[in-house]
C-alpha positions in Angstrom: -13.3 11.9 -4.5 -13.3 8.1 -4.2 -10.0 6.7 -5.4 -8.9 3.1 -5.7 -5.6 1.3 -6.1 -5.5 -0.8 -9.3 -1.8 -1.9 -9.2 0.9 -2.4 -6.6 4.6 -3.2 -6.8 7.0 -3.6 -4.0 10.0 -1.4 -4.8 12.0 -1.7 -1.6 11.7 -2.4 2.1 8.3 -0.9 3.1 8.1 1.0 -0.2 5.3 0.6 -2.8 4.7 1.8 -6.3 1.0 2.4 -6.7 -1.3 3.0 -9.7 -4.6 4.6 -8.9 -7.8 4.4 -11.0 -7.4 8.1 -11.8 -4.3 7.1 -13.9 -1.8 8.5 -11.4 1.4 6.6 -10.5 2.7 7.3 -7.0 5.3 5.9 -4.5 4.8 5.6 -0.8 7.0 4.5 2.1 4.9 2.8 4.8 7.7 2.2 7.3 6.4 4.9 9.7 2.9 3.2 9.8 4.2 -0.3 10.8 3.8 0.2 14.6 1.6 -1.7 17.0 0.5 -5.3 17.1 -1.6 -5.2 13.9 1.5 -4.5 11.8 3.9 -6.8 13.7 4.2 -9.3 10.8 4.6 -6.4 8.3 7.9 -5.3 9.8 9.4 -8.4 8.2 10.3 -7.3 4.6 9.5 -10.8 3.2 6.0 -10.6 4.7 5.5 -7.0 3.6 6.3 -8.1 0.1 3.2 -10.3 0.1 1.0 -7.3 -0.5 -1.7 -7.6 -3.1 -4.7 -5.7 -4.4 -8.0 -6.0 -2.5 -10.3 -5.5 -5.5 -13.4 -5.1 -3.2 -12.0 -2.3 -1.1 -9.8 -0.9 -3.9 -6.7 -0.8 -1.8 -3.6 -2.9 -0.8 -3.9 -5.7 1.6 -1.9 -8.5 3.2 -2.8 -12.2 3.8 -3.6 -11.5 7.4 -6.4 -9.2 6.4 -4.7 -5.9 7.2 -5.2 -3.1 4.7 -4.7 0.6 4.4 -7.3 3.0 3.1 -6.7 4.0 -0.5 -7.2 7.7 0.5 -4.5 7.4 3.1 -2.1 5.8 0.6 -2.9 8.6 -1.9 -2.3 11.3 0.7 1.0 9.8 1.9 2.4 9.1 -1.5 4.4 11.2 -4.0 3.5 11.3 -7.6 6.0 9.7 -10.0 6.5 10.5 -13.6 
């Protein structure tokens, strides 16, 4: 199944609320993924909060071009009601 993120909201340090194109709403903490040089800037909560939707890839992305696969976000997240 191909799934895409259609909405993202920062809800805390390294925490995102996501809406997927299947209609599900989920939350995810990305703190454990922010290792290594590619994510150095993302460890700053102010920079992390600059997340947006990449409408081409259907996922979340940051101004430096780093994104996370929508399938990964879906698998790591918990459904919200």
